[in-house]
KENULUM-621002 format. One record per residue (C-alpha): residue in one letter; x, y negated, z. Coordinates in Angstrom, 3 decimals, always signed. Example, Ala and Ser with C-alpha at 12.3 -4.5 7.8 and 13.67 -1.06 7.14 Angstrom:
2
REC code        x        y        z
REC    A  +12.300   +4.500   +7.800
REC    S  +13.670   +1.060   +7.140
//
This chain:
318
REC code        x        y        z
REC    M  -25.150  -17.879   +1.241
REC    R  -22.177  -18.682   +3.665
REC    S  -19.266  -20.289   +2.603
REC    I  -16.078  -19.296   +2.199
REC    L  -14.971  -21.493   +4.716
REC    F  -17.421  -20.252   +7.351
REC    I  -16.541  -16.794   +6.598
REC    L  -12.964  -17.576   +7.038
REC    L  -13.525  -19.390  +10.579
REC    T  -15.532  -16.285  +11.683
REC    A  -12.723  -14.016  +10.807
REC    L  -10.406  -16.090  +12.703
REC    S  -12.707  -16.688  +15.813
REC    A  -13.895  -12.769  +15.879
REC    T  -10.290  -11.381  +16.075
REC    G   -9.122  -13.972  +18.874
REC    S   -5.557  -14.482  +19.650
REC    E   -4.663  -10.274  +19.722
REC    W   -3.476  -10.542  +15.941
REC    Q   -1.030  -13.248  +16.686
REC    E   +1.488  -10.871  +18.531
REC    L   +1.344   -8.108  +15.789
REC    A   +2.028  -11.325  +12.761
REC    R   +4.952  -12.289  +15.218
REC    K   +6.495   -8.950  +15.067
REC    L   +5.969   -8.118  +11.521
REC    E   +7.488  -11.457  +10.330
REC    N  +10.563  -11.420  +12.231
REC    I  +12.470   -8.912  +10.729
REC    P  +15.745   -9.217  +12.210
REC    K  +13.781   -8.841  +15.520
REC    A  +12.737   -5.640  +14.310
REC    E  +14.150   -2.543  +16.558
REC    S  +15.645   -1.439  +13.271
REC    Y  +15.388   -2.591   +9.770
REC    H  +17.292   -1.383   +6.154
REC    F  +17.121   -3.239   +3.047
REC    G  +17.313   -2.186   -0.420
REC    L  +16.054   +1.220   +0.417
REC    R  +17.481   +4.369   -1.924
REC    D  +16.883   +7.804   -2.020
REC    S  +19.927  +10.481   -1.773
REC    D  +20.090  +10.959   -5.401
REC    G  +20.387   +6.845   -5.549
REC    R  +16.781   +5.935   -6.978
REC    T  +15.315   +3.051   -6.034
REC    M  +12.271   +3.507   -3.182
REC    D  +10.042   +0.675   -4.461
REC    C   +6.460   +0.335   -3.108
REC    L   +7.401   +3.071   -0.173
REC    E   +4.436   +4.269   +1.431
REC    V   +5.165   +6.439   +4.602
REC    I   +3.488   +9.271   +6.292
REC    Q   +3.924  +11.597   +9.369
REC    P   +2.315  +14.707   +8.576
REC    N   +0.647  +16.102  +12.083
REC    K   +2.438  +13.725  +13.792
REC    R   +5.685  +15.752  +13.654
REC    F   +8.468  +13.650  +13.594
REC    E   +9.834  +14.252  +10.089
REC    L   +8.688  +11.366   +7.811
REC    F   +7.578  +11.832   +4.238
REC    G   +7.337   +8.998   +1.848
REC    V   +5.781   +8.427   -2.142
REC    Y   +7.309   +5.512   -3.854
REC    H   +8.355   +4.526   -7.904
REC    T  +11.472   +4.041   -9.528
REC    L  +11.885   +2.841  -12.965
REC    K  +14.885   +4.244  -15.105
REC    N  +15.029   +4.147  -19.140
REC    G  +11.693   +2.043  -19.108
REC    T   +9.814   +4.682  -16.977
REC    F   +8.014   +4.475  -14.045
REC    S   +7.761   +7.731  -12.011
REC    V   +6.306   +8.669   -8.802
REC    H   +8.693  +10.565   -6.205
REC    L   +8.792  +12.186   -2.831
REC    A  +11.392  +11.897   -0.070
REC    K  +11.456  +13.167   +3.313
REC    S  +13.894  +11.411   +6.397
REC    Q  +14.480  +11.818   +9.728
REC    A  +16.341   +8.479  +10.158
REC    L  +14.443   +5.439   +8.387
REC    K  +17.872   +4.692   +6.383
REC    K  +18.419   +8.179   +4.769
REC    W  +15.788   +9.462   +2.672
REC    T  +16.320  +12.951   +1.379
REC    H  +14.820  +13.192   -2.240
REC    V  +12.199  +16.056   -2.620
REC    T  +10.630  +16.328   -5.652
REC    E   +9.053  +14.396   -8.572
REC    L   +5.433  +14.031   -8.793
REC    D   +4.802  +12.697  -11.890
REC    S   +6.117  +10.500  -14.781
REC    H   +4.273   +7.213  -16.399
REC    A   +3.527   +6.462  -12.579
REC    S   +3.695   +4.335   -9.868
REC    Q   +2.009   +2.341   -7.084
REC    A   +1.365   +5.823   -5.054
REC    S   -0.881   +6.185   -2.047
REC    I   -1.077   +9.059   +0.202
REC    H   -3.699  +10.431   +2.374
REC    E   -3.426  +13.614   +5.153
REC    T   -6.923  +15.101   +4.964
REC    K   -8.585  +16.969   +8.148
REC    D   -7.533  +20.152   +7.071
REC    G   -3.947  +19.456   +6.285
REC    S   -4.341  +19.396   +2.566
REC    F   -2.854  +15.532   +0.628
REC    L   -4.683  +13.383   -1.787
REC    M   -2.568  +11.208   -3.588
REC    A   -3.978   +8.358   -5.616
REC    Y   -1.665   +6.046   -8.298
REC    E   -1.194   +4.350  -11.202
REC    K   -1.054   +6.422  -14.617
REC    D   -0.250   +4.691  -17.724
REC    A   +0.129   +5.058  -21.546
REC    P   +1.037   +2.228  -23.865
REC    N   -0.957   -1.113  -22.991
REC    S   -2.995   +0.666  -20.792
REC    C   -3.163   +1.907  -17.140
REC    W   -5.546   +3.585  -15.046
REC    I   -5.955   +5.291  -11.494
REC    R   -5.462   +8.955  -11.258
REC    I   -6.023  +11.330   -8.056
REC    R   -4.488  +14.357   -7.035
REC    H   -5.242  +16.732   -4.661
REC    Y   -2.363  +19.159   -3.181
REC    K   -3.498  +21.887   -0.762
REC    N   -1.022  +21.875   +1.962
REC    R   +2.518  +20.539   +2.973
REC    A   +4.310  +23.406   +0.978
REC    A   +2.244  +22.558   -2.299
REC    L   +3.179  +18.495   -1.702
REC    T   +6.506  +19.479   -1.560
REC    Q   +6.589  +21.342   -4.803
REC    G   +4.751  +19.271   -6.576
REC    K   +2.105  +21.674   -7.204
REC    F   -1.348  +20.001   -7.502
REC    S   -4.526  +21.931   -7.326
REC    Q   -6.855  +19.331   -9.045
REC    E   -6.847  +16.317  -10.301
REC    V   -8.987  +13.363  -11.837
REC    D   -8.112  +10.256  -14.058
REC    I  -10.467   +7.539  -12.982
REC    P  -12.277   +5.728  -16.009
REC    R  -11.757   +1.895  -16.025
REC    S  -15.079   +0.208  -15.648
REC    L  -14.586   -3.244  -14.578
REC    A  -11.560   -4.130  -17.089
REC    P  -10.330   -3.199  -20.973
REC    T   -7.106   -2.390  -20.076
REC    A   -5.638   -2.236  -16.452
REC    E   -6.998   -0.860  -13.175
REC    G   -4.784   +0.231  -10.532
REC    T   -2.376   -0.064   -7.144
REC    P   -5.036   +2.205   -5.332
REC    S   -5.321   +2.539   -1.741
REC    F   -7.606   +5.034   +0.573
REC    E  -10.362   +3.230   +2.440
REC    S  -11.929   +6.802   +3.319
REC    V  -11.958  +10.089   +2.725
REC    T  -14.582  +12.977   +3.121
REC    I  -14.118  +16.393   +2.152
REC    P  -17.112  +18.940   +3.971
REC    N  -15.238  +22.584   +4.534
REC    G  -12.295  +21.660   +2.420
REC    D  -14.822  +21.213   -0.744
REC    L  -13.708  +18.658   -3.343
REC    S  -17.007  +19.092   -4.993
REC    K  -19.207  +17.731   -2.225
REC    S  -16.270  +15.405   -1.470
REC    T  -16.769  +11.007   -1.066
REC    I  -13.554   +9.293   -1.352
REC    K  -13.390   +5.295   -1.002
REC    L  -11.086   +3.488   -2.637
REC    R   -9.635   -0.146   -2.923
REC    F   -7.623   -1.232   -6.218
REC    H   -7.491   -3.899   -8.561
REC    F   -8.532   -4.690  -11.867
REC    Y   -6.950   -6.901  -14.809
REC    Q   -9.688   -9.488  -14.860
REC    N  -10.140  -10.689  -18.297
REC    A   -6.327   -9.783  -19.211
REC    R   -5.184  -12.503  -17.557
REC    V   -5.076  -11.734  -13.539
REC    D   -5.370   -8.854  -11.079
REC    Q   -8.323   -8.776   -8.688
REC    L   -9.558   -7.057   -5.545
REC    A  -12.501   -4.043   -5.909
REC    S  -13.417   -1.049   -4.206
REC    G  -14.817   +2.020   -5.503
REC    T  -16.393   +5.618   -4.687
REC    L  -15.390   +8.937   -6.365
REC    T  -17.934  +11.662   -4.964
REC    G  -17.716  +15.171   -6.048
REC    F  -13.959  +14.531   -7.450
REC    K  -16.043  +13.563  -10.566
REC    N  -18.576  +10.760  -10.188
REC    W  -16.753   +7.117  -10.102
REC    K  -18.528   +3.720   -9.038
REC    A  -16.933   +0.614   -8.505
REC    T  -17.652   -3.149   -7.845
REC    P  -15.428   -6.250   -7.552
REC    S  -14.562   -7.452   -4.046
REC    R  -15.733  -10.884   -5.154
REC    K  -15.926  -12.291   -1.193
REC    L  -12.234  -11.427   -0.429
REC    N  -11.201  -12.768   -3.969
REC    A  -12.744  -16.231   -3.286
REC    A  -11.315  -16.147   -0.057
REC    F   -7.701  -15.485   -1.177
REC    K   -8.153  -17.810   -4.585
REC    K   -9.106  -20.590   -2.045
REC    L   -5.986  -19.972   +0.022
REC    G   -4.013  -20.559   -3.114
REC    G   -3.777  -16.989   -4.593
REC    L   -4.244  -18.135   -8.058
REC    G   -2.000  -15.205   -9.550
REC    N   -2.849  -11.364   -8.871
REC    L   -4.361  -10.431   -5.976
REC    G   -3.299   -6.652   -5.590
REC    D   -1.555   -4.193   -3.044
REC    R   -2.877   -3.939   +0.524
REC    D   -2.648   -1.255   +3.542
REC    A   -5.076   -0.737   +5.983
REC    F   -3.578   +0.361   +9.692
REC    Q   -4.852   +0.719  +13.365
REC    W   -2.989   -1.928  +15.891
REC    D   -4.076   -1.576  +19.766
REC    G   -7.355   -0.110  +18.494
REC    K   -8.313   -2.401  +15.982
REC    T   -8.268   -1.719  +12.080
REC    Y   -6.057   -4.429  +10.099
REC    Y   -4.974   -4.937   +6.576
REC    V   -1.547   -6.619   +5.105
REC    Q   -2.601   -7.952   +1.573
REC    E   -0.355   -9.114   -1.000
REC    I   -0.870  -12.227   -3.217
REC    Q   +0.424  -14.119   -5.776
REC    G   +0.274  -17.987   -5.822
REC    K   +1.083  -19.017   -9.272
REC    V   -0.282  -16.851  -12.529
REC    G   +3.453  -15.426  -13.502
REC    D   +6.011  -16.474  -11.005
REC    W   +7.236  -13.422   -9.151
REC    G   +8.800  -15.790   -6.670
REC    S   +5.255  -16.972   -5.460
REC    W   +4.482  -13.394   -4.196
REC    G   +3.450  -13.468   -0.383
REC    I   +1.500  -11.344   +1.929
REC    Y   -1.386  -11.956   +4.129
REC    L   -2.350  -10.333   +7.454
REC    C   -6.315   -9.445   +7.847
REC    D   -8.942   -8.483   +9.862
REC    A  -10.780   -5.407   +9.587
REC    D  -13.068   -6.476   +6.251
REC    G   -9.726   -7.446   +4.527
REC    L  -10.435  -11.596   +4.789
REC    P   -7.251  -13.298   +5.719
REC    L   -5.875  -14.247   +9.218
REC    K   -2.871  -15.904   +8.235
REC    K   +0.100  -15.954   +6.020
REC    L   +2.981  -13.663   +6.924
REC    A   +6.161  -16.206   +7.244
REC    F   +9.063  -13.700   +6.951
REC    K  +12.336  -14.238   +8.484
REC    T  +15.579  -12.456   +7.106
REC    P  +19.044  -12.821   +7.815
REC    K  +19.346  -14.610   +4.113
REC    N  +16.208  -16.303   +4.153
REC    A  +13.885  -14.257   +1.417
REC    T  +10.968  -15.630   +0.233
REC    A   +8.803  -13.403   -1.799
REC    F   +7.020   -9.864   -0.576
REC    S   +4.754   -7.802   -1.957
REC    N   +3.365   -4.481   -1.725
REC    P   +2.848   -3.940   +2.004
REC    S   +2.357   -0.852   +3.819
REC    V   +2.129   +0.054   +7.127
REC    T   +2.147   +3.406   +9.195
REC    S   +1.959   +4.326  +12.586
REC    I   +4.040   +6.607  +13.861
REC    H   +4.760   +8.860  +16.559
REC    L   +8.324   +9.530  +18.435
REC    L   +9.499  +12.892  +20.208
REC    T   +9.348  +10.737  +23.614
REC    G   +5.424  +10.075  +22.676
REC    E   +6.146   +6.518  +21.952
REC    E   +3.813   +4.996  +19.115
REC    K   +5.559   +2.359  +16.622
REC    L   +4.428   +1.212  +13.260
REC    L   +6.750   +1.120  +10.016
REC    F   +6.488   -1.904   +7.833
REC    S   +7.479   -1.616   +4.276
REC    S   +7.296   -4.248   +1.473
REC    Y   +9.107   -5.553   -1.392
REC    I  +11.206   -8.241   -1.706
REC    H  +11.557   -9.499   -5.213
REC    S  +14.734  -10.757   -6.617
REC    R  +13.556  -14.348   -7.538
REC    G  +13.617  -15.924   -3.894
REC    T  +16.218  -13.979   -2.336
REC    K  +20.180  -13.258   -2.247
REC    P  +22.148  -10.126   -2.739
REC    G  +21.615   -7.731   -0.510
REC    E  +17.766   -7.901   +0.704
REC    K  +16.625   -7.681   -2.740
REC    G  +14.573   -4.302   -3.227
REC    Q  +12.321   -2.429   -0.506
REC    V  +12.671   -3.506   +2.972
REC    L  +11.663   -0.737   +5.837
REC    T  +10.936   -1.983   +9.501
REC    L  +10.256   -0.026  +12.944
REC    I   +8.059   -2.453  +15.005
REC    K   +7.187   -1.698  +18.753
REC    G   +4.055   -0.774  +19.402
REC    P   +1.306   -2.592  +21.445
//
């Protein structure tokens, strides 16, 4: 069996230096084309753990996010044409958080997220037939994925791949990455496949968990996102250095397999240090230019007033 060190060295050498420019652009927020801290929607809700999509590559952007009110999380949808201003569209579900959204080839949408009840949470997936259905919050089908790796909590899903032949969910194959609450102590990474929108099989991501633990990820290993840069696939992955320490959150840039390349050393005007829940989206402007939107949550421990909450940066493409 190959050692973790060999795996890490292989990941570094295989990608070469092309990822280093990407890392620099993600890290240096003040040098981004634009950046916005503490995002809120038009009704004043915090836009925590925002994930952005650009349906059909049109100019208008949509984002899913959660907010906390009176002790309850809820998932919402907003739209924007100016990155600082987000107009609330609808609430998509309550007792829900950590949403990820995927546009399919036929123009329908899938949303995966954490659904919670007292002392437990699990992954729920909803299907929306088209853009109108999404903006109205009218889902056509939903499935609650049974926990199989942890007794109390599995969540923070992200889409790995989606295949829906002829738009038929009964023949679909949906691959997710997520985390599970191992031994009710720390979140660990896992992957799973949902077939026919009903049959689920999941396995722990042992190589990834071992790699991040070796690099100091002794707390939760959670949210991640895959994206394209200069024709290659990368991931951004959150890790917590110490159990229960919200100031020890950090984000790694990873290769196409999710193996770590570099812990991102973020720079902000007020020197924030604790970052989590990363998301990266490739967007197309009316000029034809392609750019990246990087979204992340900045924790209150390790920052100063004015930077806490959701940050969104616009980065020039390769």
